[in-house]
N, C-alpha and C positions, 0 to 999 in steps of 0.2 A: 686672093692669090698674091703671093709676094715673089719678088725677083731673087734669083740666085746670082751669085757673083762667080765669074770665071777665076779659078786659081791660077791657071796657066794658059797663055795664048801665045801665038807667034809661030812663024814658019822659017825663021832665020837659022842658018846653019850654026853649029857650035863654034864659038870663038871666045877668046879671052885676051884682053889687053891689060897689062899691069903697069901702074905707075908707082914706083917705089920711093918712099920718103923715109927719112930718119926721124925718130923721136915721137912719131904718132903713137897713141896709146891704144892698146887692145883692152878687152874686158879683163884680162889678167893683170893689167897695170904695167906690163912690160913694154919696152919700146918695140914697135912693129917694123919688121922688114920682111919683104917677100922674096923668097928664094924660088928657083925654078920648081922645086918640089912643092912649095906652097901653092904656086900658080896651078900646078897640075892637080893638086888635091881640091882646090876650089872649083876647078873645072869638073872634077868628078862629083863634087857636091851638087853642082847645078844639074848635071846629068841624072844624078840619083833622084833629085826632086822631080824632074820630068818623068822619069821612069816609074816612080812610086805612085804618082798621081795618075799617069796614063794607064797603069795596070791596076788601079784601085787597090793599093796596098797601104791601108791606113797606118799600120804600125811602122812600116818602112818610111812613110812620109814623115811621121813624127820624129823618127830617128835623125832627120836632117836638121833639126833645130836644137839649139843649146838647151840643156836641161838644168833647172826646171822652168825657166822663165822665157825661153825663146818664143817668138810669136809671129803669126801671119796677121796682116791687117788689110782691109779694103773698106770702101765706103758702105757697101751693103752688109758685109759680114762683121764689121767692127774689128776690134782687136781680139784675136783668138790665141790665148797664151796657155802654155802647159800641154803636156802630152795627152791627157784625157780629151781635152777640147780639140786638139789638132787631129786626133783620131776620129772624133765625131764629125769634124769638118769634112774630111774626105768621104766618110760614109754617107754624108748628105749631098755630095755632088751629084747632079742629075745623071751623069754618065755612069756613076757607081751605084746608084740606088738599085737594090735587088740583084746586083751582079757581083761576081767574085773577080771579074776581070773586064776591063773596058777595051779600048782600042790599041793598047800597047803604048810603049814609051813615046812621049811627045817630043817634038823638036825643041831645041834649047835656043832661046834668043841670044844674040851676041851680047856679052856683058863687058862693060868697061869697068875695070877695077882700079881703085885709087886708095892710097893711104892718106887719111885725113885726120884732123884733130879728134874726130868722132870715132876713129878706128879704121878698119879696112872696109870700104864701102863699094857697092856696085850699082850700076844703072844699066837697064836693058829695055828697049822698046819691045813690048810683047804683043803688039797688034791692036790691043784695046786700050792701051795706055802705057804705063811704064812701071817696071819693077824698080824699087829703090831698096837695096839690101845693105845690111850691116853684118859682116862676118866676124866670127870669133874663133880663135884656135883653142880648143879644149884638149883635155887629156885623151879624148877619143878621136881627135882630129878636127878639121875645120867644120864649123856648123853655122847655120843662120842664127844670129842673135835676133834679127828681125828681117821680115820681108814685107814691104808695103806694096800693094798693087794699086797704083794711083791712076785714076781714069784720065782719058785724053782731055776731058773738060777741065779737070783739076790741074793737070799739067799746064794747060793753056793759061790758067789763072795764076800760075807761078807757084803752086803748092808743091812742097817737098815732104819727105818723110819727117823732117824736123818740125814742120808745122803741126803735123798730127801729134808728134811726141810732146810738143810744147802745150798743146791743148789738153792732152791727157794729164800732164803735170799740173796745169792750172786747175783742172777740175778735181783731180785726186779720185781715189776709188774707195779705199778703206773698207772693202768688202760689202758695200751696200747695194751693188748692182747685180741684177739677175740675168743670167743668160736666157736667150729666147729659143724655144723649141717649137716645132710645128707637128701637129698630128696629121699623118698622111696614111694612105692605104697600106704603105709599107711599114707603118709604125711611127713612133715618135722620133723625129729627126732634128738634129741641131740646125738652127736658123742663123743666129748671130750672137755675138757677145752682147753684154748688157748695155754698152754704150756705142753708138755709131755717130760718125762725123760726116757732114755733107758740106763741102766747100760751095759757096754761092757767089763769091767774087774774090778778087785778089786780096781783100782785107776782111772778109766776113765768112763765117761758117756757121752752120746749124748743128746742134747736138741733140740727140734723143737718148734718154737714159731710163731704162726700166729698173724699177726699184724692188729690192728684196723685202719680203714681209710687208708689202704695201700695195694697195690696189691701184696706185697712181704711177705717174712718171714725171720726169723733168723734161721740158723743152727749152733748150738754151740757144742763145745767139752769142757768138764770140766775135770780137773785133781785134784786128791786128794793129797795134799802136807802135810808136817808136820804142816803147819799153817792152814790147812783146805782146803776146795774146792776152786779152782781158775779157771778162764778161761784159756784154752789152745788155743782156737781159737773161733772166731765168724765170720760167713760168711752171708752176706745179699744176699738172692735169690730174684731177682726183680719180678719174676712171680711165685706166689704160685701155688702148684698143687691142691689147694682147692679153688673153685670159691668164689668170695667175698660174694655172697649171702649166701653160705653155711658156711661162717665165721661170719655171722650176729647173735649176741646173742639174738636178738629180731626179728625173722623172721616176715615179714609183707606181704609176697606174697604167 
């Protein structure tokens, strides 16, 4: 049995605080400023996320992310990027398995919005940890460039979404990682992306990487140095504990 991660938690009423700065860069490369309309649209995006998840609408959920590379990330789910995977993610949520509708739109935690050198970002206590978001304004409106659900334990260690991003950058992917699926009574369901990161201290994290076209996996330990995140060790485990079929990102059986 493996653990599912909560995509959304929190019972705080909707709220939005914006800090506007000049010269911050968006994904478009243009200087970012936040107007009243921008703030309203970001609030609508946050509500749309909660509604789509609470009512088990996978396609609507995926619509909240930048296409084609917007992603959700958590410690147990790993980085889930792209529309197909985001749809599979919602279909595999416990409240959504075998249901066309769950409990309805969920409450939206209060989000503090800032314009930073990384773009327009948001932070929100969600009851089980903290959302750390990066928003981008697209031709279709404001979308999540990324949403990281960081556990309370990781927050207490000082981890931010930037730590996760830097570890991904260190490791690289190059198409060699395989998503993980689980065989259940309801069929084959998405479990996680091919790489998951587990913070273990303020300066250490573990990584588990399931390999494509390979029976094994990597088990990594990363260390945070004055020059950024680096490998402390990498071990190749020749027999993965997840069967190859369940690591196939495109199940055919």
